[in-house]
N, C-alpha and C positions, 0 to 999 in steps of 0.2 A: 165533270163528270169521266169519270171510267168505265173502258170494256176492260175484262180482263178474256185472257185466250186462255183453253187449254183446260187444267186444273175447274172443275163447278166446283168444290171446296171453295175453291182461292171468287171467286163472281159471287159467293156470297158471302166471304168477309172479309174482298175489297168491292164495294159497289157498286156503284156505278154513280157516279156522280151527280145529281141533279133539282130542283128546287122547283114549287106549281106553288102559283103563290095566286086567288078564286075571294074573292070581294063578297056580304050579303050587305044587310044593311047596317049604315051607321048605330047602333048599342052595343053595352059593357056583354063584351060575352066574358061565358063562364066556361067556353069548348065543349067538347065532348064527356062531361062528365059520367061516369055509368057504374058506375064502381060503387059496395056500396056506400051506406054512413058514412059507419065507419073505418073504413077502409083506409090507410094512409100512403100517397104517391104523390111523387112531387108534383108541385103547380109552380105555373109560373104566375106573376103579379106582377102584370106592366103596367107604370101610371106617369107614362110621355115623357117630357123634354127633363134633363137633370139641370136646374137654376139655384146656381148657392145665394143668388141673389133676391131668390123670393123664399120671402118662410113662410109660406101659407102652402108648397107644395118639399118645404123640405120636414114642414111637420108632419103633413098626410103621411109620407115617406117614416117618416120616427116610429109614426104611432100607429101605426097597421103591422109595424116590424116588431114594435115592443109587445105587441098585441099578441106575438104569432108566440114571438121565447118565451112571454112568460106561462104561457099553456105547455111549452116546451123547449128543452133551451139550448136543446141539440136540432130543432126542425129546421133552421138556417142551413139551403146549400149556397145557396152564392146570394147576393148584393151586387147589386149594379146602382152605380152611382154617376159614373165617371160623362161618358154622352149620353145616361136615362136613368132614368128616373124608377125604380121596384127592385124584384126580390123575389129567387127560387128557392118552395117549403117545401116541405111535407108536411102535407095537410087533408080532408077529411073533406068527403065529398059537401056535406055542410059547412065545412071552417071556407072553405073554397067560393061558395055561394054565396056565405054570407060577406068576406070580403068583397067582391065582385061588383053588391053594392056599394061600396065605401066613396067619399070624398074621392076625388082626385086618379080614379084607377079607369084605372083605358079598359082593362081586359084583364081576366083569367082563365088560363087553359092548360091543362097537362102535361109537361112537361114534353115535347114531342122526339122520337130518332130519327132523324136527317139520316138521308144515305147521301154515299159520294159517287162523282160523277167520272166513273173513269171511263234531228243533230243536219239532216238535209233540209227540215221544213226554213228555216234563217236562210239557208242560199238558196233555194228556193222565188222563195219570197221576194228579192235581190232580184233575181232571176224578170221580175213579173212588171216590177218600179219599170215605172214609163220614164219619168227624171229619175235622174243623179241629185241629191243635196245633201253639204256633209250635216251628218246627224250628229255633230259631238260635239258639244258645247265649248263653245268659245272662252270659255271665264279663266280654266289653266289647264294646260299640261297632261293633269293629274290621273288615272286610272279609274278615279273615287269621284260617284256625287255624291250627296246630302240627298237624294230621294229615299224611302225607304218601304219596303214593297214589302207591305203582311201579307204571308200564308196563314188561312185560316185550315187545316189538314191535321196528318196526322203525324209529323211532327219533323225531324230532319234526322238525316244518317253525317254530321260532323266532321266525318274523318273523305268525303265523299270528296276527289279533288277540282269542280267543282267549285268547293266554294272556300276557294285559296282565297286568301285577301292579302296576298302580295303585291307589293306598290298600292297600296290604299292605302288614303290618310287618316288621323286618325277618327273616333265616332263623330257625330256633330257633339255637338257640345250639348245643342237643344234634347237629345231625343232622351224617355225619362223613362226608358224600359228596362225592364230588370234581365237577368238570365238564373235560367233553375237552376239548387243544386240541387242531384239526387245519387243514389247509387253509382247509378252508368252516365249523369249525364253534366256535368257542372259548368260555372261559371270557365273555367279553359278550353272548355269542344265554341262555344261563342268567340268570335275575331272581328274583328273592322269586314267583315264580309258579315259574317252571323250576329246582328247589336245587339239582338234579342234574343229569349225563347219560356215560353210558357207552357205548363200543363193543365186542362185540368181536367181533372184524373176523377174517372167516375170509381162508385163503391165496389164497383163489382171489379175492376182492376184489382183492388185491395193495397196493397203495402206499395206498385209498380210502378207511380206517378214516377212519370220523364216524357221529357221528349224529344229525347227519343224514337225513332222511329223502324217500327218494326212488323209495315204494310210494305210502305216500300209508294206508294202515291201520295205522298207529302214530298215528299226526298225529289220525288218525279217535276211534277211541278213548278218548284221553290227552283230547282236545276234550267227546269224549261227558259221562268221569269226571267232568270241570273245567278246562273248560274258562266262562268269564267268559264274562253275557251280551254276545253281539251282534246290535245289531238290524239289522234291513234284510235277514238273511240268506236268501239261497233259490242254490240250483243252475237259471243261465241265467232267474231269475223264477219257476223252477219250488218250490212248498215254501215255500214267502219266513215268512218270522214270524220271530222271534227263539232266534236258539241261545246255549242254552247246557244247561253239562254239571250233572250229577247233586248235584256237592261245591263252588259256585265258590271256593271264599274255601280248599281245598286246597293244597295241594303236590303238586309230582310231581317224580321223580325217573323216569327216563328208563331204560332198559333196552336198546339195541339189539341184539337175538340174531339176529334174521333181515333175512336180505340180497335185493336182490331176483333173483342171479342162481342163488344155494345155497339161500336153505331158510331154518333154525335151526335149526341146528346141536345138541344135546341135550349138548355139553362146554362153549359159551356159551350153553342156556337155566340150565343148573347154577351156574355163573361167578356168571352174575348173580344167582341166587337167593342163594348165597353173598356176595356184594357189599351186599345192598339191605339180607339181616342185617347185616353190620357198621353199611351206613350208617344205619340205621335207621329204615328206614317202617318205618307203616301197618299200610297197602293195600297186596298185590298186586292188576294187574289182569293177568292172562293167556289172552288168545281166541286158546291154541297146542295145539298135540297133535301126536299120532300112537301110532301100536296099538302093543302093550305089551304083553306075553305074559306077563309076573313084572314083580312093583311091586318086587321089586331094580333094574330094569334102567330102566326107566318114570324119565326125567327131571323131567321134573315133576311125581311123588308124591313121589318124591327129593324134588326142595328142597321144595316143598308143606309136608312132615314137618315138616326140622328148624322155617322158616317157620315153622311153626302151635306147635312146638313154645316158638319165642321169643316165639308172645303176635302174631304176625303175621296180618291176616285173609286169606287165600287165593281170587281167584277167579276161576274159569275156565269157559269155553264150554262146550256142553257136548256140540259135533260140527254136523255140518250132512248128517245121512245120514240126517233123517229122511225119511219119517214109518213105516221099519220099525221094526219091537219088538229089543228090547236092542240099538242105536244106541249109548247112550250111553256116551260118554267122560268120561275126568276124574271117574269112580268111586268114589275111594280118600272115605272118609269124614270126611279130613278136612280135605277140596276143597269150598270151596261152590260149589257144579256151576248154571248157570247154561243152559234152555231158551231159544228165542224167540215173542214173541207181532207181533200189527197195531197195531197202532195207529185212531183213529178221523183217517184222511186216505187218501184215494183219490188215487193218480193216474192219472187217465181222459182214453185217449184215442179217443174215440169211431170209429162209422160212419155218416156221411151216407149211404143207399141215396139211388134215384132216385129209390123209391117216398114218397121226406120220411121214410124211418122212420129211426130215429137206435139206433143198435147200441152198446153199451156192449163200451168195449174198456181195458184197462190196458194202460200204458205209459210210457217217458218217448221222446218221439221229439219234435222241432222241423218237424214238416210242413211242406217251401213252398207241396204245393198249396193250390187251389182252397178253398174253403170252402164251394162246393158241389159236387152232385154231377156233377162232370161226365166222372171218366175208365169210359172201359170197366171191367170188371171180367169176371174169369173163374176159374175151377174149375183148380186143378191137373191136375182129373181129366183134362176135358177138355181140357188143351192138350198134354197127351205125346205123348213123337219117338214117329216108325215102329218104334223097337230100343226103346226102353222097356216097362217094369212098367207096372201102372193103380195103383196102392200107391205101386209109389216119387213115380209123379207124380201121387200127390194127397201125396206128403209132402212134394212139393217138394225129393229129391231128385239132387244133380249129377246135370249130361247127363240127366236125364230129360224135362226139358222144351220145347218146339218155336219158337226162336227168333217161330218169325213171326202164334206163338200167337200170345205174351204182351206181345209191342213194345210199350211207353206206355201198356200197362193195371197195373192193381192184379190180384192171385191169391190165392187164399183156400189155404191149404196145413193139409190137416190134424197136428195135432200127438198127436193121440189112442193114444196106447199110441206111443208115438215119441220113442225116446233123443237122433235126429239133433235135436243141437244147431239152434231158431231161427234165430242166426248165423247158420249154416249156410248154410240154408233161405234167407234173405236174403242170400246172395249170392250165389245159385244165383239169384235174379232177378235180381238185377240185373246179373248176366251175359249175360242172355236179352233186358236191355232195358226190366224190369219198374220200372214206375214206384214202387211200393209191397208189401207183402204185408200180410198179413188172417192173421194162425193162429192158430190152431183150440187149446187146449189144456185138458183138466182137470187142471190143477198151475194152478189160483189160486192159494188163500195169500194172495193180496194183496202178491203181488209182479210190482214194473214193472218191469220187462227198461229196459234204455235201447239206444234205435234210432240217438239222436242223429240224426242229416237226414233217411236214409233215412227214410218213410214207413211206420209202422209201426204193431203192435197186435195184441195179441190177446183174444182173445172163449176166452165157455167155449162147450160145445157146443152149453146147451140155447137161447146167441142166435144161435153159428152155422147152425141150422137155419133161423133165420130169413131168413138171407140167401141158404145154395144154396136153400131155398125161393122165392127173390125172384131169385135169376139163370136160375131154371127158366120161372118165369114170360112171361120177356119173350127178345126175342131182338135185345134188346139193354142189358142193366145194364150200370150206371154208377152207380157213387157217388163217395167218397173218404174220406178218414182225415182229422183235426182234430188241429191239436194240443194236447200234454198242454196240461189245466189240472187245478189242485187242487181235491179236491172235499172240506173237510172234515165237521166230523159226521158221520160215515161211518157204516155199523147194517149189522153185529153188529162187533161191539171190544170188546175183541179178542179176536183169533181162535190158536189155536194155532199156527209157519209152517207149510207142509206140507212146511219141510227141513228142521225140529231133530230133532235125531237125538231118539229116545225108548225109555226105562225099558221094560224091568227092569235094571239091572244087570249086566253083565259076570260082574264080581266075585262078588258074592252077591244074589243074591235077597232075603235078607232088612238090607237098607241100600236103602230108599227113592231113585231118580235119574231126572231130574235131579232137587235139589231144591226149586228156585224159577225163576219165566218172567218176560226183561223184555224190555221192547219191541223188535226188531232188523229189524222189515223196512219198509224205504223210509225209516233212519232220515240226518237232513242232521247233521252235523259237520264241522268246516275240516277240505281239505286240502293238501298240498305246492303249494307256489306257483308252479312250472311245468313242470307237466303240460301234455305240449298232446296226446294220444293221443285228448280226447275230447270237442274242442273244436267246435261248431257255426260253422260259417261263416261269418268277421266279428266274432267275440267273443274275445275274449279269457281266458285260462285261467282255473276258477271259482275260489275263497280257498274254498268249501265244494261236496260230493259230497254226491249220497246214496247208500247203498247198502245191503246186507240183509245178515247169516247170523247168530246165535249169537253173534260173536265182539263185533257191535254190543251186543246184549243185555250179555253180561259187563262191559262197567264202566258199566252202566245201577246194577250192581245193585255193583258196586266208588265210585260216587262216594256211591250211600244209607249203603254204611255207615260207608261215612268220615267222611260226613252227621252221622253217628249219635253212632258215635266222637270228634267235637267238644266235641257236646250233651254225654254223658256218657263223657268221657275213663275212669272205671277201671269201666266192664263190661270183661268176657273177651271176646275174642274171639268166645265160641259161644252168650253171651250176645248180642252186633248178628247174630247168623247168626240163631238162634234169635226172636229177633222182630222179622227178617223176614220171614222162614216162617208163625210162624202167628198174624201179621198179613196175610196175602197175603188175596189177593180171588181166590171165583168165581163172579164175577158179573160177566156182559156191560150197555155201555152201550142191551141194550134189556128190562134185570132178568130177564135168564134166564141157565141156566147158559151160562156161554163152553164155546163147541166147538171143535175144530179147521177146519182150515182147509173140510176136505170135509165137513162140517155136525152129523158125531156130534161127542155129551157129552165133553168134555174128563175124562180118567184123571188119576193123578196121575204115570203111564209119560206123560202128556204135557207136565206139567205142572208136579210136585212138589206142593205146598203150596195154589200156585197163583196172581197176579200177586201182582209186587211192590208194595207200597204206601205213598204218600208222605207221611202223618202218624203213620198207626198204629203203625210199627215203633218210632216214641220216646216210645211210653209204654206198652206190651207186655203189663205186668201179670207176669205168670210168666214166667220164659225155663226152659228146661233148659241146663242147663253140663254140655256135654259132654268130658270132662280128658282128659287124656295117654293117661291108666290106662286108659280107656276106648276106646282107638284102639291101644293097646297088647294090647287085651283080644280087639282083636280082629286084631292080627299071632298073635297063639292062636290064636283061631279058624279063621284061612287054614290052619294047621300049622307055623307059625316057632315056631318049636324056641326057650327061654330066651337060649341063646347069643348067637344071632345079632340076639336082638334085643334084649340089653342090649349090644350092639352099637354097635345103629343108637339109642340114646336117650337121651342125655345127662337128661334129670332124669327117671330110672328113678326106683324109686324103690328101696334093696336088699333090704326083704324084697315086692317084689313075685317074683313065682310064676303061670304058667299054671293056670285053675284046674282042675280036674282035671274029664274028661271034654271034652271043650276038640272043637266038632264047628260046620259051619257054620250050626248053626237055633241055638246060642247071640247070635250076633252079633246075635241078635233086642234083646234085653238090652241092648246100646250105652245110656249117655241121651243120643238123638235125638229129638230133632222133632215125626220122623214116627214109623211104624213098619212094618214090615213083614216076615211069615213066609212063609217057603216051604214046601211039602210040607201041605198044613194039608187034611188030604185028609178031614176033618169025625168025626170018630171019637176019641173023644172031645175033650179042651181041652187049648187051649196058655195059659201064662201065661207075660207080658211086666210086663218093670218096673221106670218110669218114674216120675224127683224133678224136683219142680218149684222155684226160689227166686224168692219174693215179694218183686220188686223197688218193686211200687207205692206210691203216696204210702203207701194207708193200710199199719202196721200189722198192724196186727187189720182182718182181713174172711173173708172166708167163700167160695169160690165152688166152683161147686155142676157137674156135668155135663148135657150134653147129646150125646147119643151120635146118628150116623146109620149106623143100620147097615144090610147091603141085608140081601133077603128071606134067611130061615133061617139067619138066623146071630145068637146070641145072644151080648150082650156087656157085660160085666158087668165090674163097678172096686170095687176095694173100698180102701178107703173111700170109699161114694161120693159123699158133701164135705169139700173141705178146708181146716181151721180155725186159719188162719195168727194170728200175733202176736208181739207184742214181738218175745219170745225166741223166736220161733221159725221162722225166717225159711226155710229147706227142707223140703218132705215130702213125702212117696214114699205111690204104689198101684200097682196092682195091675189087672194092664186082664185078664179070663180071654175070651177064648172059643171057642165052639162052636158047634156048627153039626148039624142034627138030620137032612144029607144030603150024598151026596159031594157036593163039585165039580165043577163041569165047565168053569169057566172063573178064572182069576182076579175076585179083587172085591175093591169099594172103598167105602169108609167114611172118617169124621173121628169124633173125639173133641175137645167145645171144652171147657173147664171156663171160668166166666160167676160172678161176680159182680156183674152188670148192668152195670158200667163197664166193666170188661175183659171180651174175649172169644181165650180161646187156644186155636185151635184148631193139634191137631194130625189129616194124614190115615194111615187105614188101608191098607195091601197088603193081604188072603191070597191069599196064589198056591201055585196046586198042583200 
């Protein structure tokens, strides 16, 4: 999910990337069908697993598809046959409802439109790591691996320096993907770095079917995940350094599912998942999603389930709807869900007052003003028109400012508890002749807004008080706004970004989401090459851009996971997720607990297990293996019936049946690296079981627990030590929670198993 700064049109065009998954009762769903009986629109017909050995499934699919095509040979939009079964087609409400009742159909739903979630970051993560481990594969001295990261996004700008294949080995023989041909993108645009490129164009795009990125989002996320190091990278001199991805040795497969004028259709996203499964990707990075209230009608949840079932790790952004609770998206347990944190780089545009006092501001601007305090300064409150409201003028609403009182001056605008975009206020000030804006905001979060050439900056209320006091102390207040400078080693960092969506999960409070957090604020990465929308005067389009959002944090985790996969090819995807989660960091660069941007200590609802580290996950010691059976049990606990589950899953054991007395509370027992318990009222005890696998260097070792429990809660482990032997790689333990009093709020703690070399930490949540 990406946050675009500045132009509100871009805020709409390049939308926030996130998705929410909510589930109701198990039943065949026909979605929210509200159009007239005869109106045709695209519906997705989801038919569960694709299994070439199951004649019944093949026949059901073929029968329904032929039935649709007999009515209209042009009705078919997409056909899904590799990773799962189904199709998308133009149907009427009556046809959709009829198909929903047919054998083998799990759900039928209107094609939804999903939204996107939108250099120093990797260096900062390395600084935050506690141990140094060689994270490069010993199998070869080559600068490439055979791990493929699939990017579902807006395409790619292949000419970007981040995607050079210099020194990389030939494309793996196992790769089945292809590189599309179009008028501005063909096979010559692929190389040994970009080894696949597909486009799922929408009919609204006409003949412009191309994998080329004209939005920027896909290029940014792809280079963050797997871009090679590019020195002297910057955004017009701001945030300069070396831009690099998390797994520079990995290959990229591009699946363009999002379009500038249309968004990201669910049918295209499912087609990309289907092809990615066939092509042979190892990790899928998905910085998009949208609200859905049923797992069987959510394209990301459906596609991710089948990808995970085939051994593909699916990493998704958590959403940009924070800091409110229960806003986390992409929260199915088979999805690796990523929140956003800041890094130790601040982009400051300070204010110099006539009193020679410097006030810290944050913004990206290329102010042409003098560095001396030579410009008149006025508070919007004092510059109202005769007909406007004082509060409107204070907040610089449109038509609220008197031109005679503002022209040639820097205007102070209040943005506290105000949802009017800062960009709108800038426009208002410019229209009446203002030469700059100082925006007071309580939305801190370390996120620098882009203002371009117009002198603008943002200050927090505490510092704004000094500015207003100065204005009131003199009859001729003056100031200037300084252009942006890059400040490194900023403290405290990391912080959880204000926009990052928070837990608990809407699907179930018995699964902790988000899973993890990673840098997502002020991230410098590659951009599309002919973007003229925000070019400062006298400059050429920048090949890099600074962007914020959980869209940016997601590929950090995708890149890290790919590097772990390259070094440990035999590890399961759940082992990789567990290694990243159990080695996460909860301490900032001031050796204090990580906080949110508002200053409160971050909880697992804010950042899951913590912020990723870049070395420890390569040698985690123990891992929690979450299997397909765990996910099938999860569906049982949510209320899905066994017949539907057998249609959904390709790998379901013949002997599988839903556990007796399946309830939502049983979700706490799936073998997840974190623990979440709902309805914990303090009466009696609650038990959960976990199983860990020893993948450390020592076959014979003993782990003992360190328990961090909230006051009033007792946590007991049975057994109280884990003794592994050469013949015993897996051990289970029970966690018993009890309390002497009734809980008044959700509580948090952790359980860490340690053998002196490895520390394996699992956060827990006790929810009321």
